[in-house]
N, CA, C and O atoms as CSV, one atom per row, in Angstrom:
chain,resi,resn,atom,element,x,y,z
A,1,MET,N,N,-13.781,43.494,-48.600
A,1,MET,CA,C,-12.642,44.320,-48.915
A,1,MET,C,C,-12.430,45.289,-47.747
A,1,MET,O,O,-13.363,45.960,-47.306
A,2,ASN,N,N,-11.196,45.352,-47.259
A,2,ASN,CA,C,-10.953,46.268,-46.155
A,2,ASN,C,C,-10.787,47.701,-46.665
A,2,ASN,O,O,-10.699,47.939,-47.869
A,3,LEU,N,N,-10.748,48.641,-45.731
A,3,LEU,CA,C,-10.723,50.058,-46.076
A,3,LEU,C,C,-9.494,50.419,-46.903
A,3,LEU,O,O,-9.611,51.136,-47.897
A,4,LYS,N,N,-8.315,49.933,-46.506
A,4,LYS,CA,C,-7.084,50.277,-47.224
A,4,LYS,C,C,-7.111,49.776,-48.661
A,4,LYS,O,O,-6.748,50.521,-49.573
A,5,SER,N,N,-7.525,48.553,-48.885
A,5,SER,CA,C,-7.554,48.031,-50.247
A,5,SER,C,C,-8.618,48.750,-51.085
A,5,SER,O,O,-8.437,48.955,-52.285
A,6,HIS,N,N,-9.713,49.125,-50.451
A,6,HIS,CA,C,-10.744,49.873,-51.164
A,6,HIS,C,C,-10.201,51.246,-51.575
A,6,HIS,O,O,-10.410,51.682,-52.708
A,7,LEU,N,N,-9.508,51.925,-50.662
A,7,LEU,CA,C,-8.900,53.215,-50.984
A,7,LEU,C,C,-7.852,53.066,-52.079
A,7,LEU,O,O,-7.769,53.903,-52.977
A,8,ASP,N,N,-7.062,52.018,-52.011
A,8,ASP,CA,C,-6.045,51.778,-53.043
A,8,ASP,C,C,-6.691,51.592,-54.418
A,8,ASP,O,O,-6.187,52.096,-55.421
A,9,THR,N,N,-7.795,50.874,-54.453
A,9,THR,CA,C,-8.516,50.659,-55.708
A,9,THR,C,C,-9.062,51.982,-56.248
A,9,THR,O,O,-8.975,52.255,-57.445
A,10,LEU,N,N,-9.620,52.794,-55.363
A,10,LEU,CA,C,-10.142,54.092,-55.782
A,10,LEU,C,C,-9.015,54.990,-56.299
A,10,LEU,O,O,-9.188,55.688,-57.298
A,11,LYS,N,N,-7.869,54.974,-55.627
A,11,LYS,CA,C,-6.717,55.779,-56.062
A,11,LYS,C,C,-6.240,55.345,-57.442
A,11,LYS,O,O,-5.894,56.183,-58.276
A,12,LEU,N,N,-6.222,54.054,-57.679
A,12,LEU,CA,C,-5.805,53.540,-58.982
A,12,LEU,C,C,-6.785,53.973,-60.078
A,12,LEU,O,O,-6.370,54.411,-61.151
A,13,ARG,N,N,-8.074,53.850,-59.802
A,13,ARG,CA,C,-9.079,54.283,-60.776
A,13,ARG,C,C,-8.964,55.782,-61.033
A,13,ARG,O,O,-9.109,56.228,-62.171
A,14,HIS,N,N,-8.703,56.563,-59.982
A,14,HIS,CA,C,-8.541,58.015,-60.099
A,14,HIS,C,C,-7.330,58.335,-60.987
A,14,HIS,O,O,-7.411,59.191,-61.867
A,15,ALA,N,N,-6.216,57.645,-60.751
A,15,ALA,CA,C,-5.005,57.868,-61.551
A,15,ALA,C,C,-5.229,57.472,-63.011
A,15,ALA,O,O,-4.765,58.161,-63.919
A,16,ASN,N,N,-5.934,56.374,-63.237
A,16,ASN,CA,C,-6.230,55.945,-64.605
A,16,ASN,C,C,-7.089,56.978,-65.333
A,16,ASN,O,O,-6.864,57.267,-66.508
A,17,LEU,N,N,-8.066,57.526,-64.628
A,17,LEU,CA,C,-8.899,58.560,-65.240
A,17,LEU,C,C,-8.069,59.800,-65.552
A,17,LEU,O,O,-8.261,60.430,-66.592
A,18,GLU,N,N,-7.152,60.152,-64.663
A,18,GLU,CA,C,-6.270,61.298,-64.899
A,18,GLU,C,C,-5.492,61.107,-66.201
A,18,GLU,O,O,-5.363,62.037,-66.996
A,19,SER,N,N,-4.981,59.908,-66.410
A,19,SER,CA,C,-4.232,59.604,-67.637
A,19,SER,C,C,-5.126,59.690,-68.867
A,19,SER,O,O,-4.734,60.247,-69.893
A,20,LYS,N,N,-6.329,59.134,-68.759
A,20,LYS,CA,C,-7.255,59.156,-69.887
A,20,LYS,C,C,-7.678,60.583,-70.224
A,20,LYS,O,O,-7.801,60.939,-71.396
A,21,ILE,N,N,-7.901,61.399,-69.192
A,21,ILE,CA,C,-8.283,62.792,-69.406
A,21,ILE,C,C,-7.147,63.535,-70.118
A,21,ILE,O,O,-7.390,64.286,-71.062
A,22,SER,N,N,-5.924,63.326,-69.666
A,22,SER,CA,C,-4.770,63.979,-70.295
A,22,SER,C,C,-4.630,63.565,-71.755
A,22,SER,O,O,-4.385,64.401,-72.625
A,23,ALA,N,N,-4.788,62.275,-72.014
A,23,ALA,CA,C,-4.674,61.772,-73.389
A,23,ALA,C,C,-5.763,62.367,-74.283
A,23,ALA,O,O,-5.498,62.763,-75.418
A,24,GLU,N,N,-6.975,62.424,-73.768
A,24,GLU,CA,C,-8.087,62.977,-74.551
A,24,GLU,C,C,-7.859,64.472,-74.808
A,24,GLU,O,O,-8.147,64.971,-75.896
A,25,ASP,N,N,-7.351,65.164,-73.821
A,25,ASP,CA,C,-7.089,66.603,-73.947
A,25,ASP,C,C,-6.023,66.911,-74.998
A,25,ASP,O,O,-6.049,67.976,-75.616
A,26,ARG,N,N,-5.094,65.993,-75.201
A,26,ARG,CA,C,-4.013,66.196,-76.169
A,26,ARG,C,C,-4.433,65.904,-77.606
A,26,ARG,O,O,-3.725,66.271,-78.544
A,27,ARG,N,N,-5.563,65.255,-77.785
A,27,ARG,CA,C,-6.026,64.955,-79.141
A,27,ARG,C,C,-6.335,66.247,-79.886
A,27,ARG,O,O,-6.702,67.248,-79.271
A,28,PRO,N,N,-6.189,66.229,-81.205
A,28,PRO,CA,C,-6.493,67.432,-81.985
A,28,PRO,C,C,-7.924,67.935,-81.799
A,28,PRO,O,O,-8.161,69.141,-81.734
A,29,ARG,N,N,-8.869,67.010,-81.714
A,29,ARG,CA,C,-10.270,67.386,-81.498
A,29,ARG,C,C,-10.833,66.564,-80.347
A,29,ARG,O,O,-11.500,65.554,-80.573
A,30,PRO,N,N,-10.567,66.991,-79.107
A,30,PRO,CA,C,-11.041,66.208,-77.959
A,30,PRO,C,C,-12.570,66.130,-77.907
A,30,PRO,O,O,-13.273,67.061,-78.301
A,31,ASP,N,N,-13.048,65.022,-77.422
A,31,ASP,CA,C,-14.486,64.814,-77.245
A,31,ASP,C,C,-14.902,65.466,-75.925
A,31,ASP,O,O,-14.657,64.916,-74.851
A,32,ASP,N,N,-15.526,66.629,-76.010
A,32,ASP,CA,C,-15.895,67.386,-74.813
A,32,ASP,C,C,-16.865,66.625,-73.911
A,32,ASP,O,O,-16.787,66.718,-72.686
A,33,THR,N,N,-17.766,65.881,-74.516
A,33,THR,CA,C,-18.731,65.110,-73.722
A,33,THR,C,C,-18.016,64.040,-72.908
A,33,THR,O,O,-18.304,63.853,-71.725
A,34,GLU,N,N,-17.089,63.344,-73.543
A,34,GLU,CA,C,-16.328,62.298,-72.844
A,34,GLU,C,C,-15.426,62.913,-71.779
A,34,GLU,O,O,-15.303,62.364,-70.685
A,35,LEU,N,N,-14.804,64.030,-72.081
A,35,LEU,CA,C,-13.962,64.713,-71.090
A,35,LEU,C,C,-14.780,65.090,-69.857
A,35,LEU,O,O,-14.339,64.886,-68.726
A,36,THR,N,N,-15.950,65.630,-70.078
A,36,THR,CA,C,-16.816,66.013,-68.965
A,36,THR,C,C,-17.212,64.804,-68.144
A,36,THR,O,O,-17.179,64.847,-66.915
A,37,ARG,N,N,-17.587,63.719,-68.818
A,37,ARG,CA,C,-17.970,62.489,-68.113
A,37,ARG,C,C,-16.824,61.977,-67.250
A,37,ARG,O,O,-17.033,61.600,-66.097
A,38,MET,N,N,-15.610,61.964,-67.807
A,38,MET,CA,C,-14.452,61.463,-67.059
A,38,MET,C,C,-14.112,62.374,-65.882
A,38,MET,O,O,-13.745,61.897,-64.808
A,39,LYS,N,N,-14.233,63.682,-66.086
A,39,LYS,CA,C,-13.928,64.615,-64.999
A,39,LYS,C,C,-14.930,64.496,-63.857
A,39,LYS,O,O,-14.558,64.590,-62.688
A,40,VAL,N,N,-16.190,64.289,-64.191
A,40,VAL,CA,C,-17.215,64.098,-63.163
A,40,VAL,C,C,-16.933,62.810,-62.390
A,40,VAL,O,O,-17.036,62.784,-61.164
A,41,GLU,N,N,-16.582,61.756,-63.098
A,41,GLU,CA,C,-16.264,60.479,-62.447
A,41,GLU,C,C,-15.025,60.630,-61.553
A,41,GLU,O,O,-14.998,60.103,-60.440
A,42,LYS,N,N,-14.022,61.333,-62.027
A,42,LYS,CA,C,-12.800,61.561,-61.246
A,42,LYS,C,C,-13.130,62.320,-59.957
A,42,LYS,O,O,-12.620,61.985,-58.888
A,43,LEU,N,N,-13.977,63.335,-60.065
A,43,LEU,CA,C,-14.381,64.095,-58.885
A,43,LEU,C,C,-15.163,63.218,-57.914
A,43,LEU,O,O,-14.974,63.305,-56.701
A,44,ARG,N,N,-16.038,62.375,-58.450
A,44,ARG,CA,C,-16.809,61.461,-57.591
A,44,ARG,C,C,-15.878,60.530,-56.817
A,44,ARG,O,O,-16.080,60.285,-55.628
A,45,LEU,N,N,-14.855,60.013,-57.506
A,45,LEU,CA,C,-13.889,59.137,-56.844
A,45,LEU,C,C,-13.126,59.885,-55.752
A,45,LEU,O,O,-12.913,59.355,-54.662
A,46,LYS,N,N,-12.720,61.112,-56.048
A,46,LYS,CA,C,-11.994,61.915,-55.062
A,46,LYS,C,C,-12.855,62.159,-53.825
A,46,LYS,O,O,-12.380,62.042,-52.695
A,47,GLU,N,N,-14.120,62.499,-54.047
A,47,GLU,CA,C,-15.027,62.732,-52.925
A,47,GLU,C,C,-15.223,61.462,-52.094
A,47,GLU,O,O,-15.281,61.521,-50.865
A,48,GLU,N,N,-15.323,60.328,-52.763
A,48,GLU,CA,C,-15.486,59.063,-52.034
A,48,GLU,C,C,-14.239,58.749,-51.221
A,48,GLU,O,O,-14.341,58.287,-50.085
A,49,MET,N,N,-13.050,58.998,-51.795
A,49,MET,CA,C,-11.803,58.766,-51.046
A,49,MET,C,C,-11.750,59.661,-49.805
A,49,MET,O,O,-11.385,59.201,-48.723
A,50,GLU,N,N,-12.108,60.923,-49.958
A,50,GLU,CA,C,-12.110,61.845,-48.825
A,50,GLU,C,C,-13.096,61.399,-47.747
A,50,GLU,O,O,-12.799,61.446,-46.553
A,51,ARG,N,N,-14.263,60.970,-48.190
A,51,ARG,CA,C,-15.282,60.504,-47.238
A,51,ARG,C,C,-14.776,59.303,-46.455
A,51,ARG,O,O,-14.980,59.217,-45.245
A,52,LEU,N,N,-14.120,58.380,-47.139
A,52,LEU,CA,C,-13.626,57.181,-46.462
A,52,LEU,C,C,-12.467,57.506,-45.511
A,52,LEU,O,O,-12.331,56.875,-44.463
A,53,LYS,N,N,-11.646,58.473,-45.868
A,53,LYS,CA,C,-10.543,58.867,-44.996
A,53,LYS,C,C,-11.051,59.483,-43.697
A,53,LYS,O,O,-10.410,59.359,-42.653
A,54,MET,N,N,-12.203,60.147,-43.763
A,54,MET,CA,C,-12.768,60.801,-42.595
A,54,MET,C,C,-13.402,59.800,-41.628
A,54,MET,O,O,-13.528,60.083,-40.436
A,55,SER,N,N,-13.791,58.655,-42.128
A,55,SER,CA,C,-14.492,57.689,-41.263
A,55,SER,C,C,-13.545,56.795,-40.508
A,55,SER,O,O,-13.984,55.936,-39.743
């Protein structure tokens, strides 16, 4: 997989997590554990994208 397609895949996963986080946040009783897990994963993806852009 080349760098551009890898970045595109990471961006898509990041956007999907953003949607899932928003949906979970709108629920009457959001699952805080799941929200935290998704936010940590989203941050990890963002950091990986930044790292790849620098190389």
